[in-house]
C-alpha positions in Angstrom: 20.3 2.5 19.2 19.5 -1.3 20.3 16.8 0.0 23.2 15.2 2.6 20.7 14.8 -0.3 17.9 13.6 -3.1 20.5 10.7 -0.6 21.8 9.9 0.2 18.1 9.7 -3.2 17.0 8.1 -4.5 20.1 4.8 -1.7 19.3 5.0 -3.2 15.7 4.7 -6.5 16.3 2.0 -6.4 18.8 0.1 -5.3 15.8 1.0 -8.1 13.0 -1.7 -9.7 11.4 -0.4 -13.2 12.0 -1.1 -12.4 15.8 -4.3 -9.9 15.2 -6.5 -11.6 13.0 -7.2 -15.0 13.6 -8.8 -14.4 17.2 -11.0 -12.4 15.5 -12.6 -15.0 12.3 -15.9 -15.7 12.1 -17.4 -18.9 11.7 -17.4 -20.6 8.1 -20.8 -19.9 6.0 -23.2 -22.3 4.6 -22.1 -20.9 1.1 -19.0 -19.6 -0.1 -16.5 -17.1 1.6 -15.2 -14.1 -0.3 -12.0 -12.7 1.1 -12.0 -8.9 0.2 -8.6 -7.3 1.4 -7.4 -3.9 0.7 -4.9 -1.1 2.2 -1.0 -1.7 3.3 -1.6 -4.9 5.2 -3.6 -6.6 2.9 -1.4 -9.6 1.6 -0.4 -10.2 5.3 -4.0 -9.7 6.5 -5.1 -12.2 3.9 -2.2 -14.8 4.7 -3.5 -14.8 8.1 -6.6 -15.8 6.9 -5.5 -18.7 4.6 -3.5 -20.2 7.2 -6.8 -20.3 9.6 -9.4 -20.7 7.6 -11.3 -24.5 7.5 -12.8 -24.5 4.4 -12.5 -23.1 0.5 -12.3 -19.5 0.1 -11.5 -17.0 -2.9 -10.8 -13.4 -3.1 -8.8 -10.4 -4.1 -6.0 -8.6 -1.9 -5.0 -4.9 -3.1 -1.5 -3.9 -1.8 0.7 -0.9 -2.6 3.1 -1.5 -5.2 6.5 -3.2 -3.8 4.5 -5.0 -1.3 2.8 -8.0 -3.1 3.8 -11.5 -2.1 2.1 -14.9 -3.6 -0.8 -16.3 -1.7 -2.2 -19.6 -2.1 -5.9 -18.8 -2.6 -6.3 -15.4 -2.9 -5.1 -13.6 -6.0 -2.8 -10.4 -5.5 -3.1 -7.1 -7.0 -0.9 -4.0 -6.8 -1.9 -0.3 -7.0 -0.5 3.5 -6.2 -0.3 4.8 -3.0 -0.9 7.7 -1.7 -2.3 9.0 -5.0 -4.3 6.5 -6.7 -3.7 5.2 -10.1 -5.4 3.4 -13.1 -4.8 0.3 -11.4 -6.6 1.4 -8.1 -9.7 2.3 -10.4 -9.0 -1.4 -11.6 -9.0 -2.9 -8.0 -12.0 -1.1 -7.1 -14.5 -2.4 -9.6 -13.1 -5.8 -8.9 -13.7 -5.5 -5.3 -17.3 -4.5 -5.9 -17.8 -6.9 -8.3 -16.6 -9.8 -5.9 -19.0 -8.5 -3.2 -22.0 -7.9 -5.4 -21.5 -11.5 -6.5 -22.3 -12.7 -3.2 -25.6 -14.5 -2.2 -27.5 -15.0 1.1 -25.6 -18.0 2.0 -22.3 -16.3 1.4 -19.9 -14.7 3.5 -17.8 -11.1 2.2 -14.9 -11.1 4.6 -13.1 -7.5 4.3 -9.6 -7.0 5.5 -9.4 -3.4 6.0 -6.0 -1.7 6.8 -4.9 2.2 6.2 -3.8 2.8 2.5 -7.1 1.5 1.2 -8.2 5.1 0.4 -5.5 5.0 -2.4 -5.3 1.4 -3.3 -9.2 1.0 -4.2 -10.4 4.2 -5.8 -13.7 4.4 -8.1 -13.9 8.2 -8.8 -17.3 9.5 -8.3 -19.9 9.7 -11.6 -18.8 11.8 -14.3 -15.4 12.8 -12.3 -12.2 11.5 -13.9 -9.3 9.7 -12.3 -7.2 12.9 -13.2 -9.4 15.0 -11.1 -9.3 12.8 -8.4 -5.5 12.8 -8.5 -5.3 16.4 -8.4 -7.7 17.1 -5.3 -5.6 14.0 -3.3 -2.5 15.8 -4.0 -3.5 18.9 -3.0 -5.0 17.6 0.3 -1.8 15.6 1.0 0.2 18.8 0.5 -2.3 21.0 2.6 -1.0 19.7 5.9 -4.9 18.6 6.4 -5.9 16.1 8.9 -6.6 12.9 7.8 -10.2 12.8 8.8 -10.7 15.9 6.5 -8.9 14.1 3.5 -11.0 11.2 3.9 -14.3 13.2 4.1 -13.4 14.3 0.7 -12.5 11.3 -0.4 -15.6 9.7 0.4 -18.3 11.9 -1.1 -15.9 12.1 -4.5 -16.3 8.0 -4.6 -18.4 5.0 -5.9 -16.9 2.7 -3.8 -15.9 4.4 0.1 -18.5 5.7 2.4 -20.4 2.2 2.7 -20.6 1.5 -0.7 -19.0 -1.5 -0.5 -21.4 -2.9 2.3 -24.2 -1.6 -0.2 -22.8 -4.0 -3.3 -22.3 -7.0 -0.6 -26.0 -7.2 0.4 -27.8 -9.7 1.1 -24.6 -12.0 2.1 -23.1 -11.6 5.7 -20.6 -8.8 5.8 -17.5 -9.1 8.3 -14.9 -6.2 8.6 -11.7 -6.7 10.2 -9.8 -3.6 10.6 -6.2 -2.4 11.3 -6.2 1.2 12.4 -4.1 3.8 11.5 -6.2 6.6 12.4 -6.0 8.7 15.8 -9.3 7.5 17.3 -10.0 4.7 15.3 -13.0 6.0 13.6 -14.2 3.2 11.4 -15.4 5.8 8.6 -11.8 7.3 8.5 -9.9 3.6 8.1 -9.7 3.6 4.2 -12.4 6.2 3.9 -15.1 3.4 5.5 -16.1 1.6 2.5 -18.1 -0.9 4.8 -19.6 1.6 7.3 -22.1 4.2 7.3 -20.9 8.1 7.3 -22.4 11.0 8.8 -20.8 13.6 7.0 -22.3 15.2 3.9 -21.2 16.6 0.5 -21.5 20.1 2.0 -18.9 19.3 4.5 -16.6 17.9 2.1 -16.7 20.4 -0.1 -15.9 23.2 2.8 -13.0 21.2 3.6 -11.9 22.1 0.2 -12.6 25.6 0.7 -10.9 25.9 3.9 -7.3 24.9 2.3 -8.0 26.7 -0.8 -8.4 24.0 -3.3 -10.8 24.0 -6.1 -13.6 21.6 -6.0 -14.3 19.5 -8.8 -17.5 20.1 -10.7 -18.7 16.7 -11.1 -18.6 13.3 -8.8 -20.0 14.3 -5.8 -22.4 12.2 -3.8 -23.8 11.6 -0.6 -22.5 8.0 1.2 -24.1 5.6 2.9 -26.2 6.4 5.8 -27.9 3.0 6.8 -25.2 0.1 6.2 -25.4 -3.2 7.4 -22.6 -5.4 8.6 -20.4 -6.3 11.6 -17.3 -4.5 12.3 -14.3 -5.8 14.5 -10.9 -3.6 15.4 -8.4 -6.1 15.3 -5.2 -3.8 15.9 -4.5 0.0 16.2 -1.8 2.7 17.3 -3.0 2.4 21.0 -2.2 -1.4 20.9 1.2 -0.5 19.3 1.6 2.3 22.1 0.9 0.2 25.0 3.2 -2.5 23.4 5.9 -0.1 23.1 5.7 0.8 26.8 5.8 -2.5 28.0 8.9 -3.2 26.1 10.6 0.0 27.7 9.3 -1.0 31.3 11.2 -4.2 30.7 14.2 -2.4 29.5 14.6 -0.1 32.8 12.5 2.8 31.5 9.7 4.8 32.9 7.1 5.4 29.9 5.5 8.2 29.4 2.9 7.5 26.6 1.1 10.2 24.3 -1.5 9.7 21.3 -1.0 12.8 19.0 -2.0 14.6 15.6 -0.7 17.9 14.2 2.0 19.2 11.9 5.2 17.0 12.7 7.6 20.0 13.3 5.6 21.5 15.9 4.8 18.2 17.9 8.3 17.6 17.6 9.3 20.6 19.3 6.8 20.0 22.4 8.2 16.6 22.9 11.5 18.0 22.8 10.4 20.5 25.4 8.3 17.6 27.7 11.3 15.5 27.4 14.1 17.9 28.3 11.9 18.4 31.6 11.4 14.6 32.1 13.4 12.7 34.8 16.4 10.5 33.8 15.3 7.0 32.5 11.9 8.5 30.8 10.7 7.2 27.9 8.4 9.3 26.1 6.4 6.8 23.5 4.0 8.6 21.1 1.8 6.8 18.3 -1.2 9.0 16.0 -0.6 10.6 12.8 1.3 13.9 12.2 0.8 15.8 8.9 3.4 18.2 7.0 2.2 21.3 5.2 4.2 21.4 2.1 6.2 24.4 1.6 9.2 23.4 -0.7 9.9 20.4 -3.1 11.8 18.0 -0.8 12.0 14.6 -0.1 10.8 12.6 3.2 7.7 12.3 5.1 6.5 13.3 8.6 8.4 11.0 10.4 11.6 12.4 9.1 10.6 15.7 9.6 9.6 14.9 13.0 13.4 13.5 13.8 15.4 16.6 12.0 12.8 19.2 13.9 13.8 17.2 17.0 16.9 16.8 16.6 17.4 20.9 16.2 15.8 21.2 19.7 17.9 18.7 21.2 21.2 19.6 19.8 23.8 19.1 22.4 22.1 16.8 25.0 22.3 13.2 25.7 18.6 12.5 24.5 18.1 10.0 21.9 15.1 9.2 19.8 13.5 7.1 16.8 10.4 8.1 14.9 8.9 5.7 12.2 6.1 5.0 10.6 4.9 1.2 11.5 4.4 0.1 7.6 7.7 1.0 6.8 7.3 3.8 4.4 7.4 7.0 5.5 6.1 9.6 3.1 7.1 9.8 -0.5 10.8 8.0 0.9 11.8 4.6 0.9 12.4 4.2 4.7 10.3 3.9 7.8 11.6 6.9 9.7 14.9 8.3 11.2 17.1 8.3 14.6 18.2 11.4 15.9 20.2 12.8 19.2 21.9 15.5 20.5 24.7 15.1 18.0 22.7 14.7 14.9 23.1 18.4 14.1 26.3 19.7 13.7 25.7 22.5 11.0 22.5 24.0 12.4 21.8 26.3 9.4 21.6 23.5 6.9 19.4 21.5 9.5 17.1 24.4 9.5 17.4 25.3 5.9 16.5 21.3 5.0 13.5 21.9 7.4 12.2 24.8 5.6 12.6 23.1 2.2 10.7 19.5 3.6 14.0 18.3 2.4 14.3 16.0 5.9 15.2 12.7 4.4 18.3 13.6 2.5 19.8 15.8 5.3 19.0 12.5 7.8 20.6 10.3 5.0 23.9 12.3 5.2 24.0 11.8 9.1 23.6 8.4 8.5 20.4 8.6 10.8 17.7 6.7 8.4 15.8 3.8 9.9 15.3 1.0 7.0 13.0 -1.8 7.9 10.9 -2.9 4.3 7.6 -3.5 4.7 6.4 -4.5 7.7 3.1 -6.2 7.5 1.0 -3.8 9.3 0.0 -0.2 9.5 -1.0 1.5 12.7 0.7 4.4 11.6 3.5 6.5 13.3 5.5 5.4 16.3 7.9 7.7 18.2 10.4 7.1 21.0 12.9 9.4 22.8 14.9 8.1 25.4 16.6 10.4 28.6 19.5 8.4 30.1 19.0 6.4 33.2 
């Protein structure tokens, strides 16, 4: 599996904050600098700023449980992901308070990465946290794409949809973002706390109707339509795919790159079909975010489900693959994803049963196929590789 890991890690390394944040840092202000970091890469992005900032700064970094590491000048908080908790509410309130304390000579530097939607959550007026949790859980289980999920989140929030930017005025606002969404739309990265949003409450409510999810009675509001501030994209899944393809070329493969979204098992079968018809020495490399419409009560994530479905489609072949979430944690598992090849499936019926129950991770664990990385320090979503023998 050495080539698979080398290609995957090349994609991840290209998007590490220590590499991508410093070139995009603004100049120091006349006044104070407030660093507001939120997302799965919050700590590593904040550390990159601390290492390169020439003057004083203060701030807060909010990351998921288990990912906190001490910083020298910036406080670190942990909260829940993908469903917010009370710590997420506290984090959002503290971030808004810090932004609001900035004056016209100050700089508010927002370091944004995927996962921020849950990690900093302030439910809309009259909406209790439990209701927000119920809606979020239902959307995540529905298989809805992230753009639709975040549209609903923005309109049930007092933090997302440009509201953090409003709080920061009249300070200078600069956002450095690592994108985990296909297309890199700023409104969808962390639900766009510092950018304008064109969607409406009606749009969000229609999404809930489409997935037969009960809409809360309270908490709805329109998002910011005129928001000021600078926004700089410093890394994305496209960068990871390009770096992975470069590494594959160095290893002697001919890369074919894709960016895709959709149901994990369906995309896996389509990729298996593509690679079965590919010439020898092909590396099919894809990024983007896959979803899972949860039908069972199993354990795993989109990359595990992709790996299991691909292994079923490729059984008996000599094609090898790896699917992993670039933040190191796939779905509700504690691993990044899984390896697979033509010999992964020895009991087809058991594999199909596991797939039907959304229980991909335990099945793949029984085959010693799980991919364990720990938190990587970045988050540009999924990165998948399939290799045909040279």
